[in-house]
N, C-alpha and C positions, 0 to 999 in steps of 0.2 A: 408463441409458446408451442412446445411440442410435447407429445406424450412419450415419456421415456420410462419404460417398465412400470407403468401405472402411476407415475408421478408427472405432474405438469410442471415443466421447467422451461426456462429461457433457452433458446437454441444456442446462444453464445456460451453457456456454461459447458457445452461439449468441447469448447476450444480453450478452456481455462480462463474465460473472461467472466468476471464477477457481475452479478445482476445490477449493481449500481454504477458500473463503469460507463464512462462517457466516451463516445466516438471522437477521435482526434486527440484525446488526452491519455486514455488508458489503452486504447487499441485503435487500429486503423485498417481500412480496406485498401490493400496495395494497389489494385487496379481501379479504384474509385467506384466500383460497382457494389453497392450495399446489399444486393441480392445474391452475390456470388459467395457461397459459404464453403468454398474449398479451403483446405488447410494452407495452401500457398497464398491465398488472397488475404487471410487474416493475420495481422501482425500485432502481437501483444506488446505494448509499449511499457506498461507497468502492471505487474500482477500481484503487488503486495498490498496488504491492508494498511490504510491510513496514509498511503503514498500517492501523490498525484504528480504527473509529469507536466512541466510547463516550459514554454520557450521564453527566455529572457535575453534580450539583445542578441538574438540569433543563436543562442546556446541553450541546449536542453539541460534543465536542472530539475531536481525533484523536491517537492514540498511535502513535509511530513506533518501530520496533524492528528489529534485525538479528540474524540467527542466526549466531553464530560457533562457540564451544563452549558453546552454550546461547544463550538470548535475551538480548540486551543492549538496554536501553532507551536510545533516542536522545533522546527528549523528548516533551512534550505540546504540541500546536499548535492554533491556532484554526481553521485551514482544512486541508482534505485536501491541497491543493497545497503548502502550507508543510511539512507532514509528509512528503510525497513528496520534496521538495527536500532535507530533512534526511536522509532515507534515502539519496538519491544522494550527498550530501556524506559520510556515514558510509562508504558503499561506496568512495568515492575515497580516504578516509583509510586504511582497512584494506588496500586494494589497494596503496597506496604503501608501507605498512609490511611488505609481503611476504605477504599472505594469498593463497593459491593458488586459493581457491574462486572460481568465476565467479558473480556476482550479476546479476540482471536490473536494468536501469535503468528508471526511471519517465520517461515522456514526458509533459510537461505542456504541453498545447496552449493553455491559457487565458492564458499569459504570453508576451510577445514575448521574443526572445533577450536584449535588454538588461534587461528586467524580471526575467527568470530569473536572470541574472548578479548583479543587485543583490540579489535575495532570497537567493541562494546565499551571498553574502558576509555578509549580515546575520543569517542564521539561526544560532542558538546550538544546540550539541549538548552532551550530557553529557561530563564529563571522563573517564568510564570508556572511552569510545570513543577519545578523544584519547590516552589512555595505554595503550591495548591493545597487546599484543605477541604475535606468533604463537608458538605453542608447538611 
């Protein structure tokens, strides 16, 4: 932890890495030196809420999940942006169904507003989210 303007924060937050991120899944040290905190050495693999990067059969895919009363799998996607949009869509669904928790939203800067809207409508999520009811 470091002292940053009177707040005690994780040093990784300076690089856009969330405090719950896992080394190797969400970020990595390029030169394998975990004590080298230069910008060139830290690579953010996945910077979105509810999205985890995994290797499956040698291919990187992205798992999207949401925590309600436990983790609910939303789906697996080819890009981190699609997984983040699926997370946003799941948040919208459970919020409309009466979930009182506040979830952070993912902001995807790589898509225009029209492209985001198109992807939002196209992306499929699991039925377990669609049929979820608050307890």
